[in-house]
KOLGURO-430524 format. One record per residue (C-alpha): residue number from 1; x, y, z. Coordinates in Angstrom, 2 decimals, padded with zeros to 5 digits. Layout:
N
+-----+---------+---------+---------+
:   k :       x :       y :       z :
+-----+---------+---------+---------+
: NUM :       X :       Y :       Z :
...
+-----+---------+---------+---------+
END
This chain:
247
+-----+---------+---------+---------+
:   k :       x :       y :       z :
+-----+---------+---------+---------+
:   1 : -001.36 :  016.49 : -017.23 :
:   2 : -002.84 :  016.22 : -013.62 :
:   3 : -002.07 :  013.17 : -011.49 :
:   4 : -004.85 :  011.03 : -010.08 :
:   5 : -005.05 :  009.59 : -006.56 :
:   6 : -007.50 :  007.40 : -004.80 :
:   7 : -007.95 :  008.10 : -001.09 :
:   8 : -009.95 :  005.46 :  000.77 :
:   9 : -011.84 :  006.69 :  003.74 :
:  10 : -011.62 :  010.16 :  002.29 :
:  11 : -014.93 :  011.51 :  003.33 :
:  12 : -013.79 :  012.50 :  006.97 :
:  13 : -011.00 :  012.96 :  009.28 :
:  14 : -007.33 :  012.51 :  008.17 :
:  15 : -008.58 :  011.07 :  004.90 :
:  16 : -010.61 :  014.25 :  004.08 :
:  17 : -007.76 :  016.48 :  004.89 :
:  18 : -005.48 :  014.40 :  002.68 :
:  19 : -007.96 :  014.95 : -000.18 :
:  20 : -008.06 :  018.60 :  000.53 :
:  21 : -004.19 :  018.89 :  000.52 :
:  22 : -003.90 :  016.89 : -002.72 :
:  23 : -006.63 :  018.76 : -004.45 :
:  24 : -004.96 :  022.08 : -003.53 :
:  25 : -001.69 :  020.73 : -005.04 :
:  26 : -003.49 :  020.08 : -008.35 :
:  27 : -004.17 :  016.39 : -008.19 :
:  28 : -007.42 :  014.82 : -009.48 :
:  29 : -008.75 :  013.30 : -006.32 :
:  30 : -011.05 :  010.29 : -005.98 :
:  31 : -012.69 :  010.47 : -002.55 :
:  32 : -013.22 :  006.86 : -001.50 :
:  33 : -016.02 :  006.30 :  000.92 :
:  34 : -018.22 :  003.24 :  001.83 :
:  35 : -021.28 :  005.52 :  001.60 :
:  36 : -021.63 :  006.90 : -001.94 :
:  37 : -023.60 :  009.89 : -000.79 :
:  38 : -021.07 :  010.86 :  001.77 :
:  39 : -018.22 :  010.61 : -000.53 :
:  40 : -019.99 :  012.74 : -003.20 :
:  41 : -020.95 :  015.44 : -000.64 :
:  42 : -017.30 :  015.54 :  000.53 :
:  43 : -016.10 :  015.93 : -002.95 :
:  44 : -018.55 :  018.66 : -003.74 :
:  45 : -017.62 :  020.52 : -000.64 :
:  46 : -013.86 :  020.30 : -001.31 :
:  47 : -014.35 :  021.45 : -004.88 :
:  48 : -015.95 :  024.57 : -003.59 :
:  49 : -013.16 :  025.11 : -000.94 :
:  50 : -010.15 :  024.39 : -003.15 :
:  51 : -011.29 :  024.99 : -006.72 :
:  52 : -009.78 :  021.48 : -007.42 :
:  53 : -010.94 :  018.36 : -009.13 :
:  54 : -012.53 :  015.76 : -006.85 :
:  55 : -015.28 :  013.21 : -007.21 :
:  56 : -016.61 :  010.41 : -004.93 :
:  57 : -015.97 :  006.83 : -005.36 :
:  58 : -017.97 :  004.14 : -003.63 :
:  59 : -015.62 :  001.55 : -002.16 :
:  60 : -015.88 : -000.55 :  001.04 :
:  61 : -012.36 : -001.81 :  001.55 :
:  62 : -013.58 : -004.71 :  003.60 :
:  63 : -015.64 : -006.08 :  000.68 :
:  64 : -014.09 : -007.91 : -002.25 :
:  65 : -017.24 : -007.19 : -004.33 :
:  66 : -017.14 : -003.45 : -003.56 :
:  67 : -013.43 : -003.06 : -004.35 :
:  68 : -013.83 : -005.07 : -007.54 :
:  69 : -016.75 : -002.96 : -008.60 :
:  70 : -014.89 :  000.28 : -007.93 :
:  71 : -011.84 : -000.94 : -009.82 :
:  72 : -014.08 : -001.87 : -012.80 :
:  73 : -015.78 :  001.61 : -012.71 :
:  74 : -012.38 :  003.36 : -012.81 :
:  75 : -011.24 :  000.91 : -015.54 :
:  76 : -014.47 :  001.76 : -017.59 :
:  77 : -013.63 :  005.41 : -017.23 :
:  78 : -010.01 :  004.63 : -018.59 :
:  79 : -008.60 :  006.17 : -015.44 :
:  80 : -005.02 :  005.67 : -014.38 :
:  81 : -003.86 :  005.89 : -010.85 :
:  82 : -000.65 :  007.80 : -009.92 :
:  83 : -001.13 :  007.18 : -006.23 :
:  84 : -003.31 :  005.30 : -003.64 :
:  85 : -003.64 :  006.38 : -000.08 :
:  86 : -005.02 :  003.28 :  001.93 :
:  87 : -006.46 :  005.44 :  004.81 :
:  88 : -009.68 :  003.79 :  005.67 :
:  89 : -009.30 :  002.10 :  009.01 :
:  90 : -011.09 :  000.93 :  012.22 :
:  91 : -009.79 :  001.64 :  015.69 :
:  92 : -010.91 : -000.24 :  018.80 :
:  93 : -014.58 : -001.14 :  019.48 :
:  94 : -014.97 : -003.47 :  016.48 :
:  95 : -014.56 : -007.24 :  016.28 :
:  96 : -011.14 : -008.54 :  015.55 :
:  97 : -012.40 : -009.89 :  012.16 :
:  98 : -013.70 : -006.36 :  011.16 :
:  99 : -010.58 : -004.67 :  012.29 :
: 100 : -008.34 : -007.04 :  010.26 :
: 101 : -010.50 : -007.09 :  007.16 :
: 102 : -010.46 : -003.26 :  007.22 :
: 103 : -006.97 : -002.34 :  008.46 :
: 104 : -004.90 : -005.17 :  006.85 :
: 105 : -006.92 : -006.97 :  004.13 :
: 106 : -008.41 : -003.71 :  003.04 :
: 107 : -005.16 : -002.13 :  001.85 :
: 108 : -004.18 : -005.46 :  000.35 :
: 109 : -007.34 : -006.08 : -001.72 :
: 110 : -007.41 : -002.42 : -002.82 :
: 111 : -003.80 : -002.35 : -003.91 :
: 112 : -004.01 : -005.68 : -005.79 :
: 113 : -007.37 : -004.68 : -007.39 :
: 114 : -006.06 : -001.38 : -008.55 :
: 115 : -002.68 : -002.50 : -009.67 :
: 116 : -003.59 : -002.90 : -013.33 :
: 117 : -004.74 :  000.93 : -013.25 :
: 118 : -001.49 :  002.15 : -011.70 :
: 119 :  001.40 :  003.74 : -013.64 :
: 120 :  004.90 :  002.39 : -013.04 :
: 121 :  005.78 :  005.65 : -011.18 :
: 122 :  002.84 :  005.26 : -008.83 :
: 123 :  003.00 :  005.26 : -005.00 :
: 124 :  000.91 :  003.48 : -002.42 :
: 125 :  000.77 :  004.95 :  001.07 :
: 126 : -000.58 :  002.65 :  003.82 :
: 127 : -001.74 :  004.63 :  006.85 :
: 128 : -000.31 :  002.99 :  010.01 :
: 129 : -000.10 :  003.55 :  013.75 :
: 130 :  002.48 :  003.62 :  016.45 :
: 131 :  000.43 :  001.04 :  018.10 :
: 132 :  001.54 : -001.28 :  015.43 :
: 133 :  005.27 : -000.98 :  016.23 :
: 134 :  007.08 : -004.33 :  016.64 :
: 135 :  008.04 : -003.34 :  020.18 :
: 136 :  004.42 : -003.91 :  021.15 :
: 137 :  004.34 : -007.48 :  020.01 :
: 138 :  005.82 : -010.54 :  021.75 :
: 139 :  009.20 : -011.61 :  020.57 :
: 140 :  008.01 : -014.51 :  018.34 :
: 141 :  005.64 : -012.37 :  016.29 :
: 142 :  008.00 : -009.39 :  016.11 :
: 143 :  010.62 : -011.68 :  014.71 :
: 144 :  007.99 : -013.17 :  012.33 :
: 145 :  006.84 : -009.89 :  010.89 :
: 146 :  010.51 : -008.41 :  010.58 :
: 147 :  011.76 : -011.47 :  008.77 :
: 148 :  013.03 : -010.37 :  005.39 :
: 149 :  012.03 : -013.84 :  003.96 :
: 150 :  008.30 : -013.58 :  004.94 :
: 151 :  005.99 : -013.80 :  001.87 :
: 152 :  002.62 : -012.33 :  001.15 :
: 153 :  000.94 : -015.74 :  001.36 :
: 154 :  002.65 : -016.60 :  004.66 :
: 155 :  001.70 : -013.19 :  006.13 :
: 156 : -001.89 : -013.68 :  005.17 :
: 157 : -001.80 : -017.14 :  006.64 :
: 158 : -000.62 : -015.89 :  009.96 :
: 159 : -003.38 : -013.30 :  010.11 :
: 160 : -005.91 : -015.98 :  009.21 :
: 161 : -004.54 : -018.14 :  012.04 :
: 162 : -004.84 : -015.24 :  014.49 :
: 163 : -008.38 : -014.64 :  013.57 :
: 164 : -009.32 : -018.36 :  013.69 :
: 165 : -007.98 : -018.51 :  017.27 :
: 166 : -004.97 : -020.87 :  016.13 :
: 167 : -002.37 : -018.28 :  017.04 :
: 168 : -004.07 : -015.67 :  019.27 :
: 169 : -001.31 : -014.41 :  021.55 :
: 170 :  000.60 : -011.72 :  019.81 :
: 171 :  001.20 : -009.47 :  022.88 :
: 172 : -001.20 : -006.87 :  021.51 :
: 173 : -004.89 : -006.51 :  020.53 :
: 174 : -006.39 : -006.73 :  017.07 :
: 175 : -005.76 : -003.22 :  016.16 :
: 176 : -002.05 : -003.55 :  017.01 :
: 177 : -001.85 : -006.74 :  015.18 :
: 178 : -003.56 : -005.19 :  012.06 :
: 179 : -001.11 : -002.27 :  011.96 :
: 180 :  002.04 : -004.29 :  012.65 :
: 181 :  000.91 : -006.72 :  009.83 :
: 182 :  000.29 : -003.74 :  007.62 :
: 183 :  003.75 : -002.61 :  008.06 :
: 184 :  005.09 : -006.01 :  007.14 :
: 185 :  002.82 : -006.10 :  004.00 :
: 186 :  004.15 : -002.72 :  002.95 :
: 187 :  007.62 : -004.27 :  002.87 :
: 188 :  006.44 : -007.27 :  001.00 :
: 189 :  004.54 : -005.30 : -001.58 :
: 190 :  007.37 : -002.81 : -002.07 :
: 191 :  009.36 : -005.76 : -003.48 :
: 192 :  006.42 : -007.35 : -005.41 :
: 193 :  005.13 : -004.07 : -007.02 :
: 194 :  008.37 : -002.48 : -007.97 :
: 195 :  008.99 : -000.01 : -009.40 :
: 196 :  005.75 :  001.13 : -007.70 :
: 197 :  006.74 :  002.64 : -004.35 :
: 198 :  004.98 :  001.34 : -001.24 :
: 199 :  005.39 :  002.93 :  002.13 :
: 200 :  003.66 :  003.17 :  005.58 :
: 201 :  003.14 :  006.55 :  007.08 :
: 202 :  001.89 :  007.12 :  010.68 :
: 203 : -000.22 :  010.29 :  011.31 :
: 204 :  000.26 :  010.07 :  015.16 :
: 205 : -002.50 :  010.47 :  017.53 :
: 206 : -004.84 :  012.88 :  015.92 :
: 207 : -008.07 :  014.72 :  017.10 :
: 208 : -010.63 :  013.04 :  014.89 :
: 209 : -013.71 :  011.01 :  015.56 :
: 210 : -011.48 :  007.98 :  015.67 :
: 211 : -008.66 :  009.58 :  017.80 :
: 212 : -010.88 :  011.41 :  020.20 :
: 213 : -010.77 :  015.01 :  021.62 :
: 214 : -007.77 :  014.31 :  023.87 :
: 215 : -005.44 :  013.51 :  021.04 :
: 216 : -002.31 :  015.91 :  020.88 :
: 217 : -002.21 :  016.40 :  017.11 :
: 218 : -004.44 :  018.33 :  014.72 :
: 219 : -005.89 :  016.81 :  011.64 :
: 220 : -003.64 :  019.01 :  009.60 :
: 221 : -000.58 :  017.59 :  011.28 :
: 222 : -001.66 :  014.03 :  010.85 :
: 223 : -002.55 :  014.55 :  007.08 :
: 224 :  000.81 :  016.27 :  006.46 :
: 225 :  002.54 :  013.19 :  007.79 :
: 226 :  000.43 :  010.96 :  005.57 :
: 227 :  001.05 :  013.17 :  002.46 :
: 228 :  004.69 :  012.62 :  002.68 :
: 229 :  004.26 :  009.06 :  001.46 :
: 230 :  002.50 :  010.09 : -001.75 :
: 231 :  005.71 :  011.67 : -003.20 :
: 232 :  008.28 :  009.57 : -001.16 :
: 233 :  011.27 :  008.43 : -003.18 :
: 234 :  012.07 :  005.48 : -000.87 :
: 235 :  010.05 :  002.26 : -000.71 :
: 236 :  009.27 : -000.39 :  001.87 :
: 237 :  009.79 :  002.11 :  004.77 :
: 238 :  007.68 :  003.45 :  007.62 :
: 239 :  007.58 :  007.18 :  008.21 :
: 240 :  006.21 :  009.87 :  010.56 :
: 241 :  006.39 :  013.45 :  009.77 :
: 242 :  008.69 :  012.78 :  006.77 :
: 243 :  011.29 :  010.84 :  008.81 :
: 244 :  011.86 :  007.11 :  008.66 :
: 245 :  010.87 :  005.32 :  011.96 :
: 246 :  011.32 :  001.72 :  013.09 :
: 247 :  008.40 : -000.54 :  012.15 :
+-----+---------+---------+---------+
END
């Protein structure tokens, strides 16, 4: 029986290539997209390219209402998820709130909303960035995020404080904060959701609309790095190109 995966931000760039790769491997692929028509068009095109099974799913990871509606539609269809790839993201050029709502709270709300649909052997892959490495943060916040005792509630509160201006100086910008916090969230959820495996994967700097034309890595290379997480045996780790790296 084929396994089913939801890929957020699956209509373009790295997400689209991840969808292509998984469809080629025989997965049933749900192409998540904020724009329903874009997701459906991508799924149709990839079905023609790969001969695989894909369909679009409307989901805006920054919206509680949209994520809840997507989860309900999957539940109504009696679908079970064997994997989630939290790929949807915003780079620079957006407000701090939009960046954190998409890059940090997005993976959190999607994972929690889809948890009842996930099998016990499922995996969650959070797409991170080298700009979120702890070495880019000031010592205080690097220690905070690396603390083995940090809880999900505490992590969320620290991000809320950052957005509210109560704790603004992290040593990096909102994008770096979002990805550093996502790596910490990965570790927390790996414990909370066990035996489900939760990892972060870094695609590197990739030539996409987000990464720009000067990026050194191809979409295929970036997607390959992300795909490792879908079948990873470890949990609570950060990977690039199949190798564990420091968060």
